[in-house]
N, C-alpha and C positions, 0 to 999 in steps of 0.2 A: 424364438419362433422357428423351429426347425421343421414343423409340420407344414403341409401344403396349405397355402392361403387361398381361401375362396372368397371372392368379392361379390357382393350382390349386384353391383353395377360399377361403371367407371367413376361416377361421382364418389361412391363409397371409397374406392381406392385412393382418389385424390384427397379426400378428407383424411384418410388414415395416414398417408404419406406426409401431409401438412402437419398433422398432430404429432407424429413421431419426430419430424424435423424440429418443431418447436420445443419438444421435450429435450431433444439432444442439445439444442442451442442453450436452453435454460441450464442444463447440467454442465455444459462447457463453461458457462459464465460462473456458475457456482464453484467449479473446480479451479478456475483461474483465481477467484477471490480467496479460496482456501489456500492456494499456493502462495499468494501474496502474504496472507496472514501467517502462514508457517514460516516464511522467510523472515518476516519481521520479528517473530518470536526467537528464531535461531540467532538473529543479529543481536537481539536484546540479551539473550543468554550469554553470548560471547562477550558483549560489552560489559555486562555486570559481573559475570562469573568466569570469564575466560582468561583473565590475566593471572600471572604467577603470584601476584600479591593479594589475590582474592582469598578470603577466608574459606569459602565453599567453592572450590574450583570445579568447573564443569568443562569436560573435554569434548572434542569432536566425537570421540568414540562413545561417550555417554549419551550425547544427543542422538547419534546414529542408533544406538541400542534402544532408546526410547521410541524412535521412529520405526524400528524393526527393519533397518537397512544397514548399509555400510557407511563408514566415515567418508568414503569417496563420494557417496550421494550427497552428503552434507556439504562437501566442498563445491559440488556442482550447483547446489541451491544458492550458495553464497557467491560463487564465482562461475557463472555459466560460461561455457566455451563461446568464444567469439564466433559470430556467424561468418561462414566462409563466403567470400565473394565468388560469384560464378566465373569460371574460366572462359574467356572468349578467345576464339581463334580467328585471327584476321590476317 
């Protein structure tokens, strides 16, 4: 929506912002679920095909290529960086 927005009245604007916010929330929830599903699949791939004695070995690199990303991203999915505690100065 890069063009100028013209509202018919204030209520119209409130209705629009409420609708857009709901759509954003719905999409965020869907993305969060997709993220969880993807992590579970990566975990299953590594558990079933990630060991050296697996007949059909699948590497982090292969998973990353299938995702269209780097193997570093796969590591971050499996091992997210720890949240840093805020530094307090007293």
